[in-house]
C-alpha positions as CSV (number, residue, x, y, z in Angstrom):
1,X,5.8,5.6,-7.3
2,X,8.9,7.4,-6.0
3,X,9.6,10.9,-4.9
4,X,11.6,12.5,-7.8
5,X,14.2,14.9,-6.4
6,X,17.6,14.8,-4.9
7,X,16.2,14.7,-1.4
8,X,14.0,11.7,-2.0
9,X,16.2,9.2,-0.3
10,X,16.4,11.4,2.9
11,X,12.7,12.0,2.8
12,X,11.9,8.3,2.5
13,X,14.2,7.6,5.4
14,X,12.5,10.1,7.6
15,X,9.1,8.8,6.4
16,X,10.2,5.3,7.4
17,X,11.0,6.6,10.9
18,X,7.6,8.3,11.5
19,X,5.2,6.5,13.9
20,X,2.2,5.6,11.8
21,X,-1.4,4.5,12.2
22,X,-3.8,2.5,10.0
23,X,-7.5,2.7,10.7
24,X,-8.9,1.1,7.6
25,X,-7.3,-2.3,6.6
26,X,-9.2,-5.4,5.7
27,X,-8.0,-8.8,7.0
28,X,-8.8,-10.8,3.9
29,X,-7.2,-8.2,1.6
30,X,-3.9,-8.3,3.4
31,X,-3.0,-12.0,3.4
32,X,0.6,-12.5,2.3
33,X,0.8,-14.6,-0.9
34,X,3.3,-17.1,0.6
35,X,1.0,-17.5,3.6
36,X,-1.9,-18.3,1.3
37,X,0.1,-21.0,-0.4
38,X,1.1,-22.5,2.9
39,X,-2.5,-22.4,4.2
40,X,-3.7,-24.1,1.0
41,X,-1.2,-26.9,1.5
42,X,-1.9,-27.4,5.2
43,X,-5.7,-27.6,4.4
44,X,-5.1,-30.2,1.8
45,X,-6.4,-28.0,-1.0
46,X,-3.2,-26.8,-2.9
47,X,-3.4,-23.8,-5.1
48,X,-3.7,-24.5,-8.8
49,X,-1.1,-22.0,-9.7
50,X,2.6,-23.0,-9.8
51,X,4.5,-19.7,-10.2
52,X,4.7,-16.8,-7.8
53,X,3.7,-14.5,-10.7
54,X,0.5,-16.4,-11.3
55,X,-0.4,-16.3,-7.6
56,X,0.2,-12.5,-7.5
57,X,-2.1,-12.1,-10.5
58,X,-4.9,-13.8,-8.5
59,X,-4.4,-11.8,-5.3
60,X,-3.3,-8.4,-6.5
61,X,-4.7,-5.8,-8.9
62,X,-2.5,-4.3,-11.6
63,X,-2.0,-0.7,-12.4
64,X,-4.6,-1.2,-15.1
65,X,-7.5,-2.2,-12.7
66,X,-10.7,-1.2,-14.5
67,X,-13.3,-1.1,-11.7
68,X,-14.4,-1.9,-8.2
69,X,-15.8,-5.2,-9.5
70,X,-12.4,-6.3,-10.8
71,X,-10.8,-5.1,-7.5
72,X,-13.2,-7.1,-5.3
73,X,-12.7,-10.3,-7.4
74,X,-9.3,-10.8,-5.8
75,X,-11.0,-11.5,-2.4
76,X,-12.8,-14.6,-3.7
77,X,-9.5,-16.3,-4.4
78,X,-8.4,-15.9,-0.8
79,X,-11.6,-16.4,1.2
80,X,-11.9,-20.2,0.9
81,X,-8.6,-20.6,2.8
82,X,-9.7,-18.3,5.7
83,X,-12.3,-20.7,7.1
84,X,-10.4,-22.3,10.0
85,X,-9.4,-20.9,13.3
86,X,-5.7,-21.4,12.7
87,X,-5.9,-19.6,9.3
88,X,-7.8,-16.6,10.8
89,X,-5.4,-16.3,13.8
90,X,-2.3,-16.5,11.5
91,X,-3.7,-14.0,9.1
92,X,-4.5,-11.5,11.9
93,X,-1.1,-12.0,13.5
94,X,0.6,-11.4,10.2
95,X,-1.3,-8.2,9.5
96,X,0.0,-6.8,12.8
97,X,3.5,-8.1,11.8
98,X,3.3,-6.3,8.5
99,X,2.1,-3.1,10.2
100,X,5.0,-3.2,12.7
101,X,7.5,-3.3,9.9
102,X,6.1,0.1,8.8
103,X,6.3,1.5,12.3
104,X,2.6,1.5,12.7
105,X,1.9,1.6,16.5
106,X,-1.9,1.4,16.2
107,X,-4.0,-0.5,13.8
108,X,-7.7,-1.3,13.4
109,X,-8.2,-4.5,11.4
110,X,-11.7,-5.1,9.9
111,X,-13.4,-8.3,8.8
112,X,-16.9,-9.7,8.1
113,X,-17.3,-12.7,10.4
114,X,-20.2,-14.3,8.3
115,X,-17.7,-14.7,5.4
116,X,-15.5,-17.1,7.4
117,X,-18.2,-19.7,8.4
118,X,-18.1,-22.0,5.3
119,X,-16.6,-24.8,7.3
120,X,-18.7,-24.5,10.4
121,X,-17.1,-21.9,12.6
122,X,-19.5,-20.0,14.8
123,X,-19.6,-16.2,14.8
124,X,-18.1,-16.3,18.2
125,X,-15.2,-18.5,17.1
126,X,-14.4,-16.4,14.1
127,X,-14.1,-13.2,16.1
128,X,-12.3,-14.9,18.9
129,X,-9.6,-16.4,16.6
130,X,-9.0,-13.1,14.9
131,X,-8.7,-11.2,18.2
132,X,-6.4,-13.8,19.5
133,X,-4.1,-13.3,16.5
134,X,-4.2,-9.6,16.9
135,X,-3.3,-9.9,20.6
136,X,-0.4,-12.2,19.8
137,X,0.8,-9.6,17.4
138,X,0.5,-6.9,20.0
139,X,2.6,-8.9,22.4
140,X,5.2,-9.7,19.8
141,X,5.6,-6.3,18.3
142,X,4.8,-3.8,21.1
143,X,1.9,-2.1,19.4
144,X,-1.9,-1.9,19.7
145,X,-4.3,-3.8,17.4
146,X,-8.0,-3.7,17.6
147,X,-10.8,-5.2,15.4
148,X,-13.7,-3.6,13.6
149,X,-16.6,-6.0,12.8
150,X,-18.2,-5.7,9.3
151,X,-21.9,-6.1,8.4
152,X,-22.3,-6.9,4.7
153,X,-24.7,-4.9,2.6
154,X,-25.9,-7.9,0.6
155,X,-26.7,-10.0,3.8
156,X,-30.1,-10.2,5.4
157,X,-31.1,-8.2,8.4
158,X,-31.1,-11.4,10.5
159,X,-27.5,-12.4,9.4
160,X,-26.2,-8.9,10.2
161,X,-28.1,-8.7,13.5
162,X,-26.4,-11.9,14.6
163,X,-23.1,-10.2,13.8
164,X,-24.0,-7.1,15.8
165,X,-25.0,-9.2,18.8
166,X,-21.7,-11.1,18.7
167,X,-19.7,-8.0,18.2
168,X,-21.3,-6.5,21.3
169,X,-20.1,-9.5,23.3
170,X,-16.5,-8.6,22.3
171,X,-16.9,-4.9,22.6
172,X,-14.0,-3.4,24.5
173,X,-12.5,-6.9,24.6
174,X,-10.7,-6.5,21.3
175,X,-13.6,-5.1,19.2
176,X,-13.9,-1.3,19.0
177,X,-16.6,-0.6,16.3
178,X,-19.0,-1.9,13.7
179,X,-18.8,-1.2,9.9
180,X,-21.0,-1.6,6.9
181,X,-19.3,-2.7,3.6
182,X,-20.2,-4.2,0.3
183,X,-22.0,-3.1,-2.9
184,X,-22.7,0.5,-1.9
185,X,-24.4,1.4,-5.2
186,X,-27.0,-1.5,-5.0
187,X,-27.5,-1.3,-1.3
188,X,-27.7,2.3,-0.2
189,X,-27.1,3.3,3.4
190,X,-30.8,4.1,4.0
191,X,-31.6,0.3,4.0
192,X,-29.7,-0.2,7.2
193,X,-31.3,2.2,9.6
194,X,-32.8,-0.5,11.9
195,X,-29.6,-2.5,11.9
196,X,-27.5,0.4,13.0
197,X,-30.0,1.5,15.6
198,X,-29.3,-1.9,17.1
199,X,-25.6,-1.2,16.9
200,X,-26.0,2.1,18.7
201,X,-28.3,0.5,21.3
202,X,-25.3,-1.6,22.3
203,X,-23.1,1.5,22.7
204,X,-20.7,0.6,19.9
205,X,-19.2,3.3,17.6
206,X,-20.1,3.2,13.9
207,X,-17.9,3.6,10.8
208,X,-19.5,3.2,7.3
209,X,-18.1,2.6,3.9
210,X,-19.7,5.5,2.0
211,X,-19.0,7.9,-0.8
212,X,-16.8,5.4,-2.7
213,X,-18.9,3.5,-5.2
214,X,-21.9,5.7,-4.7
215,X,-22.4,9.5,-4.2
216,X,-22.4,12.0,-1.4
217,X,-26.0,11.2,-0.4
218,X,-24.7,7.9,1.1
219,X,-22.3,9.8,3.3
220,X,-25.1,12.0,4.5
221,X,-27.4,9.1,5.4
222,X,-24.5,7.2,7.0
223,X,-24.0,10.1,9.4
224,X,-27.5,11.4,10.0
225,X,-29.4,8.1,10.0
226,X,-26.9,5.3,10.8
227,X,-24.9,7.3,13.4
228,X,-21.5,7.0,11.7
229,X,-18.8,8.8,13.6
230,X,-16.2,8.0,10.9
231,X,-16.6,7.5,7.2
232,X,-14.7,4.9,5.1
233,X,-13.3,6.6,2.0
234,X,-15.8,9.5,1.4
235,X,-14.0,10.5,-1.9
236,X,-17.3,11.5,-3.6
237,X,-18.4,14.0,-1.0
238,X,-17.4,16.9,-3.3
239,X,-20.5,16.1,-5.3
240,X,-22.5,17.9,-2.6
241,X,-21.0,20.9,-0.8
242,X,-23.7,20.5,1.9
243,X,-22.4,17.0,2.8
244,X,-18.8,18.4,2.9
245,X,-20.1,21.0,5.4
246,X,-21.9,18.4,7.4
247,X,-18.7,16.3,7.8
248,X,-16.7,19.4,8.7
249,X,-19.3,20.6,11.3
250,X,-19.6,17.3,13.0
251,X,-15.9,16.7,12.8
252,X,-16.3,13.3,11.2
253,X,-12.9,11.8,10.3
254,X,-12.5,10.3,6.8
255,X,-10.6,7.0,6.4
256,X,-9.1,7.7,3.0
257,X,-7.2,5.0,1.1
258,X,-5.5,6.8,-1.8
259,X,-4.1,4.0,-3.9
260,X,-7.2,1.8,-3.5
261,X,-9.4,4.7,-4.3
262,X,-7.6,5.2,-7.6
263,X,-7.5,1.4,-8.4
264,X,-11.3,1.0,-7.9
265,X,-11.9,4.1,-10.0
266,X,-13.7,5.9,-7.1
267,X,-11.7,8.8,-8.5
268,X,-10.3,8.9,-12.1
269,X,-6.9,10.4,-11.4
270,X,-4.5,12.0,-8.8
271,X,-5.5,15.4,-10.1
272,X,-9.1,14.6,-9.1
273,X,-8.2,13.1,-5.7
274,X,-9.8,15.4,-3.1
275,X,-7.6,14.8,-0.1
276,X,-5.8,18.2,-0.2
277,X,-9.1,20.0,-0.8
278,X,-10.6,18.3,2.3
279,X,-7.6,19.2,4.4
280,X,-7.8,22.9,3.3
281,X,-11.5,22.9,4.4
282,X,-10.5,21.6,7.9
283,X,-11.8,18.1,7.5
284,X,-10.1,15.4,9.6
285,X,-8.5,13.3,6.9
286,X,-6.7,10.1,7.8
287,X,-4.7,7.9,5.4
288,X,-4.9,4.1,5.4
289,X,-3.9,1.1,3.3
290,X,-7.3,-0.6,2.8
291,X,-5.9,-3.9,1.5
292,X,-2.1,-4.3,1.7
293,X,-2.0,-7.3,-0.7
294,X,-4.8,-6.5,-3.1
295,X,-3.5,-3.0,-3.6
296,X,0.2,-3.9,-3.3
297,X,0.7,-1.1,-0.8
298,X,2.1,-0.1,2.6
299,X,1.4,3.0,4.6
300,X,4.8,4.3,3.7
301,X,3.9,3.9,0.0
302,X,0.6,5.8,0.5
303,X,2.5,8.7,2.0
304,X,5.1,8.7,-0.7
305,X,2.4,8.8,-3.4
306,X,0.7,11.7,-1.7
307,X,3.9,13.7,-1.4
308,X,4.7,13.0,-5.1
309,X,1.3,13.6,-6.6
310,X,-0.3,16.1,-4.2
311,X,2.8,17.9,-3.0
312,X,2.3,17.1,0.7
313,X,5.1,18.1,3.0
314,X,6.4,16.0,5.9
315,X,4.7,18.3,8.3
316,X,1.4,17.7,6.5
317,X,2.0,13.9,6.7
318,X,2.6,14.2,10.4
319,X,-0.7,16.1,10.6
320,X,-2.5,13.3,8.8
321,X,-0.9,10.8,11.2
322,X,-2.1,12.7,14.2
323,X,-5.6,12.9,12.7
324,X,-5.5,9.1,12.6
325,X,-4.4,8.9,16.2
326,X,-7.2,11.2,17.4
327,X,-9.7,9.3,15.3
328,X,-8.8,5.9,16.8
329,X,-11.6,4.0,18.4
330,X,-9.9,4.0,21.8
331,X,-11.1,5.8,24.9
332,X,-9.9,7.2,28.2
333,X,-6.3,6.7,29.4
334,X,-5.5,4.3,26.6
335,X,-6.3,7.0,24.0
336,X,-4.5,9.7,26.0
337,X,-1.4,7.5,26.3
338,X,-1.5,6.8,22.5
339,X,-1.7,10.5,21.6
340,X,1.3,11.3,23.9
341,X,3.4,8.5,22.4
342,X,2.8,9.8,18.9
343,X,3.4,13.4,19.8
344,X,6.6,12.6,21.6
345,X,8.0,10.5,18.7
346,X,7.1,13.1,16.1
347,X,8.7,15.9,18.2
348,X,11.9,13.8,18.5
349,X,12.0,13.7,14.7
350,X,11.7,17.5,14.5
351,X,8.0,17.6,13.5
352,X,5.7,19.7,15.7
353,X,2.1,18.7,15.5
């Protein structure tokens, strides 16, 4: 995982000082193990595992993860303990806390509200608790945190429409966009045209998980039919040069999550990872963590891996960071202020962007 040269310590130090951004991080995939144990005890349903190692095995994939199915199995262990307002608020606050430790100044945390209603919370309550946790994190750590609301591919139109309606009530009050996630191969993007017409009717931006577990066609449909202005992952776009051209022409940012993409076998190896090729073609690539706990990652680790395996320079990392800032779902003065903050901090570290 480490940079292997005499300057590695100095490079890591400078990397740690860079202002960073994370646009694609899942709430339920980023719960700290010690927090899960405490939540389980507080809720009167203690975990069956005794050792920290056993707990990690339930929450985190190993380097030998075989598939997206194995990767997603880790979420089912955590989800039963994210069914109360207190648990959701704490988890959201701690995601911001973890981000602040990495010098992330702006983060967008995504979650599927329907998955947190097993004990009777309403959609409104779920979103409200998460936003309150994010806002507490903002105040505590001096950064900006926003929420992206997820519709699930395996849910009915009615369940997802309820999510869209509730997201619209929170739009620009903590919520910045709507996403579609889940089993991409079994539920292709074309099935959700009416749902995302509803999203657009409410004026909310759209980002779609696409080109991860299924091919380039899903990316095309996400953009042309669902109105996606950002794409989650997009690693399989290279299967169709026309889709690559579409993304470039429309200046659609990609929310790439390198370590997760390798763990889920969206790509077989670092040699096949398309990030540098996308950059060379002028595509707005951003780098994100996806799931800090499940992938055992941080944004710093993601950048170190890219420098080691793809030969990225610090200047290229700074370019990726600014891509993320420009792709943020903020508007107006808030967005302009964020851009200035990043540009000034990067310049102070000797990196022109």
